[in-house]
N, C-alpha and C positions, 0 to 999 in steps of 0.2 A: 502576280501583282507586283508592280514596281514601286519602290519607295523613292520619293524625291528629296533633293537637298533643300534645306529650309533656311530661312533668315539670310537670303542672299542680298537683297536690296530693299530697304524699307522705303516705300513710296509715300506713305502718309501714316498717320497714327492709326488709321482704320484698315489699311490693306498693305500687302507686301507682294513683291515679285518673287517667285520660287522657280528655280531651275528644275525642269522635269527630266529631260533627256536630250541627246543629240537629235536633230531633225532627221538625220539619216536612219534612226531607229524606227521611224514611222513609215508605214506603207499607205499608199493611196486607198481611199475608200475602206478604211479600217477604223476600229475603235480600240483604244488601249486603256486599261484601268490603271490608276495610280492611287496609292494611299499617301496622304500628306497629313501626318499626325493622325487625328481621328477622323479625317475627312476622306471621302471617296470621290475621286474625280475621274471623269472619262475624257480622253483626248481623242479627237478625230482629225484626220487629214483628208480633206476633200478639195479637189482641184487646186492643190498646192497651198491651201489655206488651212491653218490650224485652228480648231474650235475646242472649247472646253465646257463641260457641263457637270453638274452633280451626277454621280454615277448611280444614284438610288432613285427608283421610280417614286413619284410623289403620291401614287395611289396605294401601293403596298410594297413592303420591302422586297425588292428584287434588283439585281445589278443590271443596269442598262447595257453594260459592256458584254453581257451574256445574251443580249437580244440581237435583233437584225437591223442592219444599217442599209438604207436605200436612199441614195442622194444625200440630202440633209435631214432625213427623217430617221429617228431611232425608235424601234419598237421594243417595248418591254417583253421579256420572255415569259412573264407570269400570266398576265391577263390581256396582253395585246395593245395596251395603251401606246399611242404614238406621240412623239414630241418633235418639234422643229428645233434642231440643235443651234440654229443661228439666233433664235429668240427665246427658246425654252417653252414656247406656247404649246398647249395641248392641241393636237390635230385630230386625235380620235380617242374617245374614252375607253375604259371607264374612268381614267384619271380626270380630275376637274381642276387641279392646281398645276401651274407650270413648274418646270424644273429650273434650277438656277443656272445661269450662263455666266462664265467667267471670261475676263479679258485675257488674250494671249498675245505673245509676240515671239519673234525669232531673232536672236542676237548672237553673233559669233558662232552660228551653226547650232545653237542651243534653243530648245523650246522652253519658254517661260510662261507661267500662268500667274495672274494677279488674284490673290484670295483675300477677302476681308478677314480681319482677325476674328477669331471665334469668341 
């Protein structure tokens, strides 16, 4: 698990950009788990685009980064729920609630994620 730098650039009173890692640390078609404070975030690199979601399945506690990634679908390793990482929407149950998707950007070779304040 990778821990991210915090409090890098305050975007608004309700969210902030956090540096996670150099883009060169990510590999295509992979998911990498990060812990940011008490939050668990999954980072994906697909077709040179960085995506970020909550790393915990909305159905039952399981880390999505331990699951299977195919294209832009992540499958939970516990009960097989599938989520679209671009929108967080449930593609296949048993999950009924979407997962949270976070905004990302790459600046100066660094991957940043924008998280609402807890």
